[in-house]
C-alpha positions as CSV (number, residue, x, y, z in Angstrom):
1,M,0.0,-0.1,0.0
2,K,3.1,2.3,1.1
3,K,4.8,1.4,-2.3
4,I,1.8,2.4,-4.6
5,L,1.1,5.7,-2.6
6,N,5.0,6.2,-3.4
7,Y,4.6,5.6,-7.0
8,K,1.7,8.0,-7.1
9,T,3.4,10.7,-5.6
10,V,6.4,10.3,-8.0
11,F,3.9,10.1,-11.0
12,L,2.4,13.3,-9.7
13,G,5.6,15.1,-9.3
14,I,6.6,14.3,-12.8
15,T,3.5,15.3,-14.5
16,C,3.7,18.9,-12.6
17,L,7.2,19.3,-13.6
18,F,6.2,18.7,-17.3
19,V,3.2,20.9,-17.1
20,L,5.5,23.7,-15.6
21,F,8.1,23.2,-18.3
22,F,5.7,23.2,-21.2
23,Y,4.0,26.5,-19.7
24,I,7.3,28.2,-19.2
25,Q,8.0,27.3,-23.2
26,Y,4.6,28.8,-24.1
27,L,5.4,32.0,-22.2
28,S,8.7,31.9,-23.8
29,S,7.2,31.7,-27.6
30,E,4.4,34.5,-26.8
31,N,7.4,36.5,-25.9
32,T,9.2,36.1,-28.6
33,K,6.3,36.7,-31.1
34,E,5.9,40.2,-29.5
35,D,9.7,40.9,-30.2
36,E,9.2,40.2,-33.7
37,T,6.9,42.9,-34.6
38,T,9.2,46.2,-35.2
39,F,8.1,49.6,-36.3
40,A,10.1,51.9,-38.1
41,L,9.4,55.8,-38.6
42,Q,10.3,57.6,-41.6
43,V,9.6,61.5,-41.8
44,I,9.8,62.9,-45.3
45,E,9.1,66.7,-46.7
46,Q,6.6,66.7,-49.8
47,D,5.9,70.2,-51.0
48,S,7.2,72.4,-47.9
49,L,5.2,70.2,-45.7
50,W,6.1,67.1,-43.6
51,I,4.6,63.7,-43.7
52,Y,5.6,60.8,-41.1
53,E,5.1,57.1,-42.2
54,V,5.0,54.2,-39.9
55,Y,6.5,50.8,-41.4
56,E,5.9,47.2,-39.7
57,G,8.6,45.4,-41.1
58,N,8.8,46.7,-44.6
59,N,5.2,47.2,-45.1
60,L,3.9,50.8,-44.9
61,F,1.3,50.5,-42.0
62,I,0.5,54.3,-41.5
63,R,1.1,57.6,-43.7
64,Q,-0.1,60.6,-41.7
65,E,-0.1,63.6,-44.1
66,Y,-2.1,65.7,-41.7
67,I,-2.1,66.7,-38.0
68,P,-4.5,64.0,-36.4
69,A,-7.1,65.1,-33.9
70,V,-7.6,68.9,-35.7
71,K,-10.2,70.3,-37.4
72,G,-9.5,70.6,-41.2
73,K,-6.4,69.6,-42.9
74,Q,-3.7,71.2,-40.9
75,V,-0.3,70.1,-41.9
76,F,3.0,69.6,-39.8
77,K,4.9,72.7,-40.1
78,S,8.4,71.2,-39.0
79,K,10.1,67.9,-39.2
80,E,10.5,67.8,-35.3
81,D,6.5,68.0,-35.1
82,A,5.8,65.1,-37.5
83,E,8.7,63.1,-35.9
84,K,7.2,63.8,-32.3
85,I,3.8,62.5,-33.3
86,G,5.2,59.6,-35.1
87,N,7.3,58.6,-32.2
88,L,4.0,58.4,-30.0
89,V,2.2,56.5,-32.7
90,M,5.0,54.1,-32.8
91,S,5.1,53.7,-28.9
92,K,1.4,53.4,-28.6
93,L,1.4,50.6,-31.2
94,S,4.5,49.0,-29.7
95,N,2.6,48.6,-26.6
96,N,-0.4,47.1,-28.0
97,K,-2.5,50.3,-28.0
98,M,-4.6,52.1,-30.3
99,P,-2.4,54.9,-32.1
100,V,-5.2,57.2,-31.6
101,I,-3.6,60.8,-31.3
102,S,-5.8,63.5,-29.1
103,I,-5.4,67.1,-28.5
104,E,-3.9,66.7,-25.2
105,D,-1.3,64.5,-26.9
106,L,-0.5,67.4,-29.3
107,N,-0.7,69.8,-26.6
108,A,1.9,67.7,-24.5
109,S,4.1,67.1,-27.4
110,A,4.2,71.3,-28.1
111,I,2.8,70.5,-31.6
112,T,2.1,73.8,-33.6
113,F,-1.7,73.9,-35.0
114,K,-4.4,76.2,-35.5
115,K,-7.3,76.1,-33.1
116,I,-10.4,76.4,-35.3
């Protein structure tokens, strides 16, 4: 009777170790998948206005010609403004958040725009 109890204890211990091992492997593979997604920012000048593009790998993911969240079609006046918002969008994407820009984000980044 005692021998059967010892076998059951050993079997249960080995089973728990296998489950723990596969769980750790699963978490490790999930972290690798997240790291594979990389975003890159490119700021370009076109007709004296600035545009930012966000690439996921080699694919164009976002092309922003106008300042988001403001009324009308207002353009970025400087490369720095486009770059600030592009980096904010990439940061949100990297943190699995929606890349939505608000007026508060623009004000916090000191982006120049007309308040209509």
